[in-house]
N, C-alpha and C positions, 0 to 999 in steps of 0.2 A: 502493498501500500503506498502512494506519496505520499510526500510530506504534506500535498494539500489536501488527502483527503484524511490525509489526519486529523488535518484543522478542521474541516470541514464537521468531522464527526467530535471533535473536541465541543465545538461552539451549539452541538445538538443537546449535547449533555450539558452545557451548562443552561441552555434554556430550560431542560425539565424539571428542574423544583419550582420553577420562576411558572410554567403553565401549570402545575400542581396548584402552585397557591392563590394565581387568579381564574383557573378554570371554574365555572359557573358565579362568578365575580362582575360586579357592572362596574366599567370605564368608559368616562366622557369624555371624550375626546374635541376639545373647540379646533374648529380646522378655519382656517384664517388665508384667506385666499389672494391677503396679498402679500404673503409670505410662502406659503404653496403655490410655486407656478412651472411654467413647462413643463421641463420633464419628471420634475420633483412630484407630479399632479399623482401621474400614476404605481411614483414607488412608496407613497405615502396610502393612496387607495388601496396597493396587495397586500400593504402591511396592516392595514386594518380588518381588510381581507384574512389572513393568514391566523390575527386573531382571534376572528370568528370562529373560524375552522376549526380552532384548538379549544375550542368552548366558550372561549373568553365572552360575554356580552357587551358588546362596543354600542356605542351610541355615538354619533356623529352631531355637532350642533355647531353652522356654519353661519359666517358674515359674507359682507358683500360688496363692503365700501369702493373698492374697483370698478365692478359693472354699474353700483348704482351711479358713481360718476360719469362713465361714459354715457348711460343711458338720458343723464340730464342732460350731458353736452348736447346728443343729440336733437335734443328736445329745445336745443337752445336753452337750460337753467343752469342757473351757477347753483356751484357747491358749497353752503356755508356750514361753516361749525363755529361752534361756540364752547370754550373748554374742554374743546376734545370731541362734543358731541354734535353729529348732525343736527341743523336747524331742517325741523319737518312740519312744514307749512302744509295745506290740505292736498295741492296737486303733488309735494315731492311726496308724501304719504302712499298716493296713489302707484308712483313709481319704485317709492321702497318696497312695496306689498306688491307688487307685480315681479318684480326682478328678483326679492329675496324669498319668493316664496312660488314664482313661477321659473324664471328660467336656472337662476344656482343651484335651486333645490333639486329641480329636476336632473339637471346635468352631473350633478353629483351623484343621486341617485341612478342614474344610465350610466355611469363607468361604474360605478363600482356592480351591478349586475355585468356588464358586458367583462369584467375581469374575475368573474367568476363569484361573486359573493352574490347574498339575496338580500337587498335594500327595499325598504320603503321611506317614500315621503313624507314628512308632515310639517304642521309651520302651526306656531302657538293660537292658535284661531280653531285648530282642528281639537274638539272633547275640551275644549276650556284649558287645551295644554298650560300658554301662559296667560295669569288675569292679570290687568295692571291700571292706574290712576294716572292723570296727567304728572310727569314730573317737577317741574316748573314751566309755568307758562314762556319763558322765554324760551323755552327749548321748542315751544311748539308742539307736537303731538310725539313727543317722545315719554315712554309710559315708563313705569317705575313699578317695578313687577310684585305683585300685593300677595298673588299666590298662584300653587304649579299643581294642576290637577293630573299628574301622569300616569293616569290609567294606558291612556294609547299608548305609549311607549312602552310600559310595561306588556302590555297583549303583543304588541310588536316582537320585541328580545323574544315571549314567552313560545312566540309561534315560529324561533327561528333568522327572525329578520333584524336585521342593521338598521335602526331608526335613523334618519337625517332629518335633524327639524330645524327650520329656520323663524329664527329670533323677530316674528311680529307678533303682539298681546291682544287679545278683547279686553276693552275698556269696563272697568267696572264704572266709572264716575261718568262717561259719557259713551252716547251709542257711536264711535268709533274704532278704527283700528292703532296701536302705536308702534312705534317705530322702539325695540330696545336695544340696550346694548346685548352682543351677542356673546363678551364674557362673562355679564354678569346672571343672564339666560344659562348660559352650560353650569357655571355654579350651582348656581338653584335646582336645576332641576338635577344634579350630581346626589346634590341632599334629597333632595326628594324621592330618589330610586334608590336611597344609600346604597350608595356606590363606593368603590373600593379606593376608585383614586380618578380623579380631574387633572384631564392635560390639558394644555392652553400651547398651541402650536404659536409659535412666536418668530419673526425674525431678527432676533439674537440668539447668542449661545445661552441664555438662558439671563440668572441675575448677577453682574458683575463687578465686581469691587471697585476696576476701574472703566468705567464704559467707555474709554477710547483703549482700551489693550482685555484681547478676547482669554487670554493666561490667565486672566483674576475670574474666573468665575467661581462662583459659590455653588459648590454640589449640594450642600444640606443645610436645610437652614431650619432651626425651630423657630415654632410663631412666639415665644419669647424674645427671642431676638428683633425680629421684625421693628420696631418702635425705636430701638437705638438706630438702626441703621438708617429708617427715615429721618431723625436728626441731622444722623454724619453727611446726608446728600446720597448716601449708597442707595439705597430705593429713591427715584425722583423721576420724574415726567412720566410720559405712557406706564413704567413700571410700575408707580404707586396704586393706580388703577387695576393693574394686572394680579398684584401681591396681595392686596385688599379680598379682588376673589377668590383666592387662595387659602388667605387665614379663615374667612368666612364660611368657606365650604369645611375645611377642616376640624372649626370649632364645632360646628352642625353635624358632624358628624362624618364626614368622608377620612376616610383612611388616610391619603393622603394628596398633594395634587406637585403636580411638574411643569415649571415655566421651560420649553423644549423648543428649539432652534427646528423648524419644520424644513428651512431650507440645505439640511441635511440629510446624506439619503440614508435612509433606513434609521433615522433617528429615532423613532415610534419602537419599533425591537428595540434597536439595542436598550431605550432605558429601560423598557419592561420588561427584559427574556434576559437580561446577560447582569455579570457581574457591575460590569462598566460605567454605567448609569452615565447621560453625557448631558442633562439640565439641571435645574435646581428643585430639588425636591422639600416641598415644606410639609412637616408633620410636625404634633402635635406633643 
């Protein structure tokens, strides 16, 4: 047997205890099309399918910022952001719902099914999956999720499907749909499903002690260490929100949360099924 064959056998042997650990457990993956694109798309999708085939219950929650921007541009409308959130007036909400629940969701479902998976598309309006009220009038129709009814996602998982969920919510304070943050939606759904792990795919290696130096990755982080890192400025910018989502999920019962580089080939498998670990894992 050649070295390469031995190496492959070792990788499979290393994966076994992790497969045993996660089989039958639920993992929620926040899929970011801004981080996962080009050739990486099929790699990430293949990783999700493999996890599902070995008995891990995988749920995918996606966003669609680039696709929404493109559609608004085609319609001659400007994309406007306030505090990092898309300002969503009525016409923009119609585009958001069309793109997220239609184009992006169904493209992901089709890719999963084409590559050998068994996926079904859902959005937060289905079965009242995500229910929300207005977050703040200054953001327009951006919602604050107040309730998650995970019955539809649980039913899909029990039937062997990979649920693919678009983050649009049903309004409880007015008869409208709301645009909701995908990271928050993934974290709240992970809590509702009593998930073992929440994975946020991003376009950075993870949490870096020095944002300019990728060798300063913080591989593991206790929740108790987060406030000090915020004060020191290590957790700053968009990472504050992602870490908050992870902290809230873990405090609410999710086993652990990982901020992971979606640009790296097979980062999902490396993080979940090997000793290496390639992102930042937050635990309680």
